[in-house]
N, C-alpha and C positions, 0 to 999 in steps of 0.2 A: 742548963746548958752543955753539959757534956754527952747527953741522952739524945740532942740534936747530934753536936755534933758525929755521934756515932750512928745515927741514923742514916745521916747528907753526908759523911764524909766520902763514898763513895759517887756520891753523883756528885760532890764540887771537884775532884777527881779527874773524873771524864768530861766534866763542864770547862776544865782548865786546857785536858787536850786539845777538843775541837774548836776551841776559842784559839790556841795558838797554831792547829792548824790552817785555819782561815786565815787569823793573820799572818802568816809565812808567806805564803802564796802572795800577798798583796803590799800594796808601797804606804808609804804615810802621805796619807792626806795633807800637810800640813808642808812648805814649800823650804822651811825653815832646818828643817833639823833630821835625819831617820837613823834610828839607832843601828849598829851593825847586830846582824843574824847568829847568837849562839849554835856552833854547831851542830849540836842535841839535833835545834830545830830547824836547823838545814835539814834533817832526813825526813822530816814531813813534809817536803817542800814534791808538788803534784809535775814539775815540771825539770 
């Protein structure tokens, strides 16, 4: 398990950054609730 984590930790961190970039530029598709965006994630916005 530790070898798997060591081999894929770079990929997982890059994937997390890409997913954060995609989701920070869109709104929640649920009509009831949308959480506030953290200040760190606001720096990734494209507009």
